[in-house]
C-alpha positions in Angstrom: 11.6 -19.9 -41.4 10.8 -16.9 -39.1 7.4 -17.0 -37.6 5.4 -13.7 -37.8 4.9 -11.9 -34.5 1.8 -12.9 -32.6 1.4 -10.6 -29.6 -1.1 -10.7 -26.8 -1.7 -9.5 -23.2 -0.6 -12.3 -20.8 -1.5 -10.6 -17.5 -2.4 -7.2 -16.0 -1.8 -6.0 -12.5 -2.4 -2.9 -10.4 0.4 -1.6 -8.1 -2.2 -0.9 -5.3 -5.8 -1.8 -4.7 -6.5 1.5 -3.1 -5.0 5.0 -3.6 -5.9 8.4 -2.3 -7.9 10.9 -4.2 -5.6 12.7 -6.7 -2.9 10.0 -6.6 -2.0 8.0 -9.7 -2.3 4.2 -9.9 0.1 2.2 -12.1 -1.3 -0.5 -14.3 1.2 -2.9 -15.8 0.5 -5.4 -18.6 2.8 -8.2 -19.5 2.8 -8.8 -23.3 3.8 -12.1 -24.9 4.9 -12.8 -28.4 4.4 -16.3 -29.8 6.4 -15.4 -32.9 10.1 -15.3 -33.6 10.2 -11.7 -34.7 9.5 -8.5 -32.8 6.1 -7.0 -33.5 4.1 -3.9 -32.8 1.1 -4.1 -30.4 -1.3 -1.3 -29.5 -2.5 -1.7 -26.0 -5.6 0.1 -24.5 -6.1 0.9 -20.9 -9.8 0.6 -20.0 -11.6 2.0 -17.0 -15.1 0.6 -16.4 -15.0 -0.8 -20.0 -14.2 2.5 -21.6 -10.8 3.2 -23.3 -8.9 6.0 -21.5 -5.4 5.7 -23.0 -3.4 3.7 -25.7 0.2 3.0 -26.2 1.9 1.3 -29.1 4.7 -1.0 -28.0 7.3 -3.0 -29.8 7.1 -6.5 -28.4 10.3 -8.6 -28.8 10.1 -12.4 -29.2 10.6 -12.9 -25.5 7.8 -10.4 -24.5 7.8 -7.1 -22.6 5.9 -5.1 -20.1 4.1 -1.8 -20.6 2.8 0.4 -17.8 0.1 3.2 -17.6 -0.2 5.7 -14.8 -3.8 6.7 -14.3 -5.4 9.3 -12.0 -9.1 8.9 -11.4 -11.4 11.9 -11.8 -12.9 11.4 -8.3 -13.5 8.9 -5.5 -15.1 5.6 -6.1 -14.5 2.1 -7.4 -13.2 1.6 -11.0 -12.7 -1.7 -12.9 -9.3 -1.5 -14.6 -8.1 -3.6 -17.6 -5.8 -3.7 -20.6 -7.1 -5.0 -23.9 -9.9 -6.9 -22.3 -7.8 -8.5 -19.6 -8.9 -7.3 -16.1 -6.5 -6.0 -13.5 -9.1 -5.8 -10.8 -11.0 -3.0 -8.9 -9.2 0.1 -8.0 -10.6 2.1 -5.0 -10.0 5.8 -5.0 -10.6 7.7 -1.8 -9.9 7.7 1.9 -8.6 4.4 3.1 -10.8 3.1 6.0 -8.6 1.9 8.8 -9.4 0.3 12.0 -9.3 2.8 14.8 -8.2 2.1 18.2 -7.1 4.0 21.3 -3.4 4.9 21.3 -1.3 2.7 23.5 1.8 3.7 25.4 5.1 1.8 25.3 7.1 1.1 28.4 10.6 2.3 27.7 13.7 0.7 29.3 16.6 2.7 30.6 18.5 2.3 27.4 15.6 3.7 25.4 14.5 0.4 24.0 11.0 -1.1 24.3 12.3 -4.2 26.0 11.1 -3.4 29.5 7.5 -4.5 30.0 5.2 -2.3 32.0 4.2 -3.5 35.5 0.8 -5.1 35.6 -0.8 -2.3 37.7 0.7 0.4 35.5 -1.5 2.5 33.2 1.2 2.1 30.6 0.8 -0.9 28.2 3.7 -2.6 26.5 3.4 -2.6 22.7 6.5 -4.4 21.4 6.8 -5.7 17.8 7.8 -9.2 17.0 11.5 -8.3 17.0 11.3 -6.9 20.5 11.5 -3.2 19.5 8.9 -0.5 19.6 8.8 -0.2 15.8 10.6 3.1 15.6 14.1 4.3 15.2 14.1 6.4 18.4 12.0 8.4 20.8 8.8 9.6 19.4 5.0 9.2 19.8 5.4 6.2 22.1 7.5 8.1 24.6 5.2 11.1 24.6 2.1 8.9 25.2 4.0 7.1 28.0 4.8 10.3 29.7 1.2 11.6 29.4 -0.1 8.2 30.8 2.4 8.4 33.7 1.4 12.0 34.5 -2.3 11.0 34.2 -1.7 8.1 36.6 0.1 10.4 39.1 -2.7 13.0 39.0 -5.3 10.2 39.4 -3.5 8.8 42.4 -3.1 12.2 43.9 -6.7 13.0 43.4 -7.8 9.8 45.1 -5.6 10.7 48.1 -7.4 14.0 48.6 
């Protein structure tokens, strides 16, 4: 005897907790089917408890996933869910990042970041765990190193006067 399809939302996830204004977030729901036969399931994407989109999905006996791409109407925090199962809070807007002063990287003769700066140098070594500067070649680190070197030279010359 073939059991009738019995579909439900097993889990819901967001692809990101924060996205920029005007960017879409992807919400994915994993659908289960406790029956032996495929069945149709209408899923509803909810934002702050209000339905914003629906999709009808055929759910095979081993389950399937369905995704929604949703773009918020503005900045803020939104509670996202599918069929009453919460995915979490989606934050739309500018991502607050910790700010710090840029640091320079001491560059070795071969262009790698393996040469540490002398202790009295205005240049600070900023290697990553793998011993590299974190880039594929010269870039912002080299520019900052040159500016810091020139600044140090100018400061030294000024103190001599």
